[in-house]
N, C-alpha and C positions, 0 to 999 in steps of 0.2 A: 188252342185248336185253330188252325188256319183254314179258312174256307176256300182259298185260292188253290190249295194243293190237290183238290179233287178234280177228277177228270172232266173234260168238256169235249167229248167226241162229237156230239151233235151240235150243229150250228144253231144260231138264234132263230132263223127262219123255220128250220125244221121243228124246233121246239113249239112254235106257235101253231103249226098246222098238223102235227102228228102226235098230240099229247096222248091219244088213245092207243097208239100202236104198241105192239108187244116190245119192240126194241126200246122205245122211249120208257116204257114202264120198267123194264129190266135195268136200263140206264139209271133211272131215278132211284130204284131200290138199291142199286150198287152204291150210289152216292150216300144214301141213308145208312147203309151197312158200314161203309168206311167211316162215316162220321160217328156212328155209335161205337164202333170198335175203338176209335181213338179216345172217345169219352170213357169207355170202360177200362182202358189202360190206366187212367187216372183214378177212377172211382170203381174199384173192384167189387164192392159190395152193393152196388146199385142194382138190386134184383129186378126192379120194374123195367129198367133199361135192358137188362139181359133177356127178359121175357119178350120185350118189343123186338129185340134183335133176332130172337129165334122165330118170331112170327114173320118178320120181313124176309128172313132167309128161306122160310117155307114157301112164301108167296113167290119169291124169285125162282126157287127151284121148280115150282109148278109151272110158271110161265116159260122157263127154259125147256122143260119137258114137252110142253105144248108146241113150242117153236121147233124143237128138234123133230117132232113127228110131222109137222106141217111142211117145213122147208129147211132141209139140212144145210143148204148153202148160206142162207141168212143166219142160221144158228152158228155155223163155224166162223163167219165174219164177225158176229157180235162177240163170240168168245175170245177171238183174237184181239179185237179192239179194246175190250174191257179188261183183258188179262185175267180171265177167270179160268180156273182149271175145270176140266170135265168132271161131272159127278160120277161117283162109283155106281156101277151097275150090279144088280143082284144076280 
């Protein structure tokens, strides 16, 4: 598992000042999701990590839903930067 292969869209200065912003939280959840996904490729029966992955996916989904309701422009920019596909609507 290589840590350098993960995305770094947000600069170091922005990390220090905007740790509570929705974009930063989605960014950090995306890094955690990608790290856990690569871990689960090697360890398929690690059920506690699977559960953690599902929880983080849910948190990120709720944050993205919040951001899409509040500010569509920032939402679309973030989706493009992180290369995340749009969630299915019901």
